[in-house]
Every structure is written in structure tokens, then in C-alpha cells.
C-alpha positions in Angstrom: 120.4 73.2 89.3 118.1 74.4 86.6 114.8 73.3 88.1 113.9 77.0 88.6 113.4 77.7 85.2 110.4 75.1 84.1 108.9 76.1 87.4 109.3 79.7 87.1 107.4 79.3 83.3 104.8 77.3 84.9 104.2 80.0 87.7 104.0 82.8 84.9 101.2 80.4 83.0 99.1 80.1 85.7 99.5 83.7 86.9 98.1 84.8 83.4 94.7 82.5 83.8 94.5 83.8 87.2 94.6 87.4 86.4 92.3 86.6 83.3 89.7 85.3 85.8 90.2 88.1 88.3 89.6 91.0 85.2 86.4 89.1 84.6 85.2 88.8 88.5 85.9 92.4 88.9 84.4 93.7 85.6 81.0 91.8 86.4 80.8 90.6 90.1 83.1 91.7 92.6 85.1 94.7 93.8 89.0 94.7 93.8 88.9 93.9 97.2 86.7 91.0 96.9 88.5 89.7 93.4 91.7 89.5 95.7 90.0 88.1 98.6 88.7 85.4 96.1 92.5 84.5 95.3 93.2 83.5 98.7 90.1 82.3 100.1 89.5 79.6 97.5 93.2 78.6 97.4 93.8 78.3 101.0 91.7 74.9 101.7 93.5 73.1 98.8 96.9 74.6 100.2 96.5 73.5 103.9 94.9 70.3 102.5 97.8 69.4 100.6 100.5 70.1 103.0 98.5 68.0 105.6 98.5 65.3 103.5 102.3 65.5 102.7 103.0 65.4 106.4 101.1 62.7 107.1 102.3 60.5 104.1 106.1 61.5 104.4 106.1 61.4 108.5 107.6 64.6 108.7 106.5 67.5 111.1 106.1 71.1 110.6 109.7 72.8 110.8 110.1 75.5 113.7 108.6 78.7 112.4 110.5 81.7 114.2 110.2 85.6 114.6 111.9 86.4 111.4 109.7 83.9 109.3 106.6 85.5 110.4 108.0 88.8 110.0 108.8 88.3 106.3 105.9 86.1 105.4 103.5 89.2 107.1 105.3 91.9 104.9 105.1 89.6 102.1 101.5 88.9 102.5 100.5 92.5 102.9 102.5 93.7 100.2 100.8 91.1 97.9 97.3 91.8 99.2 97.8 95.4 98.3 99.6 94.6 94.8 96.7 92.5 93.8 94.1 95.1 94.4 96.2 97.6 92.5 96.3 95.2 89.5 92.4 94.4 89.4 91.9 98.1 89.6 94.1 99.0 86.8 92.2 96.6 84.5 89.3 99.1 84.7 91.8 101.8 83.6 93.7 99.9 80.5 93.3 97.1 78.7 94.5 93.3 79.8 97.9 93.6 78.2 98.7 96.6 79.3 97.8 96.1 82.9 99.8 93.1 83.1 103.0 94.8 81.6 102.8 98.0 84.1 102.5 95.2 86.8 105.8 93.5 85.2 107.8 96.7 86.2 108.3 94.4 89.3 111.3 92.6 88.0 113.1 96.0 87.9 112.0 96.9 91.4 112.6 93.4 92.8 116.4 93.7 91.5 116.6 97.0 93.6 114.8 95.5 96.9 116.5 92.5 96.4 119.7 94.3 96.9 118.8 96.3 99.7 117.0 93.8 101.7 118.7 90.7 101.2 122.0 91.9 99.6 121.2 89.9 96.2 123.8 91.9 93.9 122.9 93.2 90.4 125.6 93.2 87.7 126.4 95.8 84.8 123.5 94.1 82.8 121.2 94.3 85.3 121.5 97.9 85.7 121.1 98.1 81.7 117.8 96.0 82.1 116.7 98.7 84.7 117.3 101.5 82.4 115.4 99.9 79.6 112.5 99.0 82.0 112.3 102.8 83.0 112.0 103.7 79.3 109.1 101.2 79.0 107.4 102.9 81.8 107.6 106.0 80.1 105.9 104.8 77.0 103.3 102.9 78.7 102.6 105.8 80.9 100.7 107.9 78.4 97.0 106.4 77.4 96.3 105.7 73.4 94.0 109.0 73.0 95.7 111.4 75.6 97.1 114.6 74.6 100.1 116.7 75.9 103.6 115.8 76.9 104.9 112.0 78.1 105.8 113.6 81.6 102.4 114.7 82.3 101.2 111.5 82.1 103.4 109.8 85.0 101.0 110.6 87.5 97.6 109.2 85.8 95.8 106.8 87.7 96.8 104.1 85.4 100.4 104.7 85.7 100.0 105.2 89.8 98.4 101.9 90.0 100.8 100.1 87.8 104.0 101.4 89.3 102.5 100.7 92.9 101.8 97.2 91.9 105.2 96.7 90.7 107.0 98.0 93.9 104.4 95.7 96.3 105.1 92.7 94.2 108.7 93.4 94.4 108.7 93.5 98.0 106.3 90.6 98.4 108.9 88.3 96.2 111.7 89.4 98.2 110.1 88.9 101.3 108.8 85.2 100.8 112.2 84.6 99.5 113.3 85.8 102.8 111.0 83.5 104.7 111.6 80.4 102.8 115.7 80.9 103.4 114.6 80.9 107.3 113.8 77.1 106.9 117.3 76.1 106.4 118.3 72.9 104.8 114.9 71.4 104.0 113.9 70.2 100.7 112.6 73.4 98.5 109.2 72.0 97.4 108.5 71.4 101.2 110.1 74.9 102.3 107.7 76.3 99.2 104.7 74.3 100.8 105.1 75.4 104.4 105.8 79.1 103.6 102.9 78.9 101.1 100.4 77.8 103.6 101.5 80.2 106.3 101.2 83.1 103.7 98.0 82.4 102.6 96.7 81.8 106.0 97.7 85.3 107.1 96.2 86.8 103.6 92.9 84.9 104.1 92.5 86.4 107.7 93.6 90.0 107.0 91.2 90.2 104.1 88.2 88.6 105.8 88.9 91.3 108.8 89.2 94.1 106.0 85.9 93.1 103.9 83.9 92.8 107.1 85.0 96.1 108.1 84.7 98.2 104.7 83.0 96.4 102.4 79.8 94.9 103.8 78.3 92.1 101.8 81.5 91.6 99.7 82.2 88.1 101.6 78.7 87.1 100.4 79.2 88.0 96.9 82.6 86.2 96.7 80.6 83.0 97.7 78.1 83.5 95.2 80.7 83.9 92.6 82.2 80.6 93.5 81.7 79.1 90.3 84.3 81.1 88.8 86.1 82.2 91.8 87.2 78.5 92.7 89.2 78.8 89.4 90.8 81.9 90.5 91.7 79.8 93.7 93.0 76.8 91.9 95.0 78.8 89.4 96.5 80.7 92.5 97.5 77.5 94.0 99.6 76.5 91.2 101.1 79.8 90.5 102.0 80.6 94.0 103.5 77.1 94.6 105.5 77.4 91.7 106.7 80.9 92.4 107.5 79.9 96.2 109.2 77.1 94.9 111.5 79.2 92.4 112.3 81.6 95.1 113.9 78.9 97.1 116.2 77.7 94.5 117.2 81.2 93.1 117.5 85.1 93.3 114.2 86.4 93.1 114.8 89.1 90.7 116.2 86.5 88.1 112.8 84.2 88.9 110.6 87.1 87.8 112.7 88.1 85.0 112.1 84.6 83.5 108.5 84.9 84.5 108.1 88.0 81.9 107.3 85.1 79.7 103.7 86.0 81.3 103.8 89.5 79.3 103.5 87.3 75.7 100.7 85.4 77.4 98.8 88.5 78.2 99.0 89.6 74.8 97.5 86.7 73.4 94.8 86.9 76.3 94.0 90.5 75.5 93.8 90.1 71.8 92.0 86.5 71.5 90.0 86.3 74.8 89.1 90.0 75.7 89.0 91.1 72.1 90.9 94.3 73.2 92.7 96.3 70.6 96.7 97.0 71.5 98.0 100.5 70.0 101.3 101.0 68.3 103.0 103.0 71.2 101.8 99.8 74.1 103.6 97.5 71.8 106.6 99.5 71.4 106.5 100.0 75.5 105.9 96.3 75.6 108.9 95.5 73.3 111.2 97.8 75.5 110.2 95.8 78.6 111.0 92.5 76.8 114.4 94.1 75.7 115.0 94.7 79.8 113.9 91.1 80.6 116.4 89.9 77.9 119.4 92.1 79.4 118.3 90.8 82.7 118.6 87.1 81.7 122.0 87.8 80.5 123.0 88.8 83.9 122.3 85.5 85.5 
């Protein structure tokens, strides 16, 4: 079944639009935490309503959700929240395309996490992809106007945020695949819907508690920004459902590898929408990362 290919491409497209909207929100209206919360708060009602309608029309009932399912879902939920906060904060450090590129190290890291957690194997081409990806990170770690040797920039704020977001997104992807696999032989789209509904409910609750505790008034600002934030929720809904659907069909590392088409879309968004300039070094780094993607795809 090659259904996962168009589904993964659709997920990457939705995700690009979502990050564009979150960049706007974080730079004008909301904190990184608020922009992250907007994603979950404005998508949860649509997801839960859609699942309820599907259950009513199909006559099915919710499957039994055991402890293993909820463990994977909780780990994935927390990882994705923290990863999204890192990405939104990263947009304040570097331009949109490079921010997405740092975040896209998740492909390399997902392959490793998937091997450790779920036993998903990595071929020789997979390891080639990992090394190319590491080279890309070394190139991208140095800001355009910075001086000094490249290794001095591996610990700058942009590098730390980017690499951390990639690792956290890797854990979330593998955890979501692990959760969906706990639902047995159910139809893949149904498994994706149930897993997504459970995860977004957890994330919304966790973010409400966090913002009420640490960022007083931010929940009100999320509501005030609803005209843009609701689109964050809708694009998040489309992207998340497609990611979850693809995870039920294919190894998470391969899904994320194909999802690197988002990198091309982010370059277009950076230049055409945000009117940002991309340096030669940044183009070289993104080119190396694209080569790592191709190598990983050859491993499929």
C-alpha cells in the first residue's frame, strides 16, 4: 500500500501553513507558549466533533485504550508540546526556512529513536543519510554574520533550539506510531482519528494548566487572536490527522523523510511571504539535508 505517500505530502503541506501562521502569531501577538496552545485549543473541538460524527454514522464504538496506549500518547503529547515551543522560539532567532531546516533534523533523529524504542531497522543507506544530515547541521549552525570557527556555533541558541525540537519531534512521532499500533487491526484512518483525539485532548489540558500557572493572561490573548489562531487549529487538524494516518501505515522515519518536502515549501514561504533573505551557507546546508533525505528514501 502506497497510500502513505500522498498522505505524508499532504501532512507536510498543512504543517508548512501552520508554522507560517504560528510565526505571525508569535512575532505579533502571542508568546511561544500561547502560539503553541492555539494549535491545540482551536483544533480539539473539530477533531472531537469529527470523531463523534464518525462513530455515530458508522455505528462503531471507541476501542479499548489500555495503559500502553496512554503511555505512548502522553510521551508523544509532552514531546510535541515542547518541540513546538522550541520551533516557535527559534523563529525569533533565524529566518523561517532555516528554522524549519533545523527542525527537520527530526528525520535523522526519528530513525535512531525508532530503532531504540520500536525496533525499526536502519539500512546502510539510512546511516549514509544520518551522516549527511549531521553535515547539514554543522553548516547551518553558524549564523550568517557570525565570526569564528564553526564548532563555536554548535551551542548557540538557534542550534540548541533547532536540535532539541528535532529530537522532541522524533520522540513524538515514534510515540504516536507506538500508540496507534496498540489499536490492533482497526482501519488505519480510524486508528489515526482515535489516537489524534486522545493526544490533542491531553495536550489541550496540559497547556491550559501550564499557561494558567506560568503565563497569566496568555489564554485570554489566545482567544483575542482567534481570527488567525482558528486557522492554526484547522491547519493543525489537517496536518496532524495526515501524520497520524501515515504513521499507522509506515515506519515513522520513512514518513518523516518524505515529509521533508516541507523544506522546499518553507523556502518558498520564507522568500515570497516573509520577504526574508537566505544566505549561500544556508542554501548549502539545506541542500545537504535534501541529499540526506534522498539517501533515506533509497532505504525504503
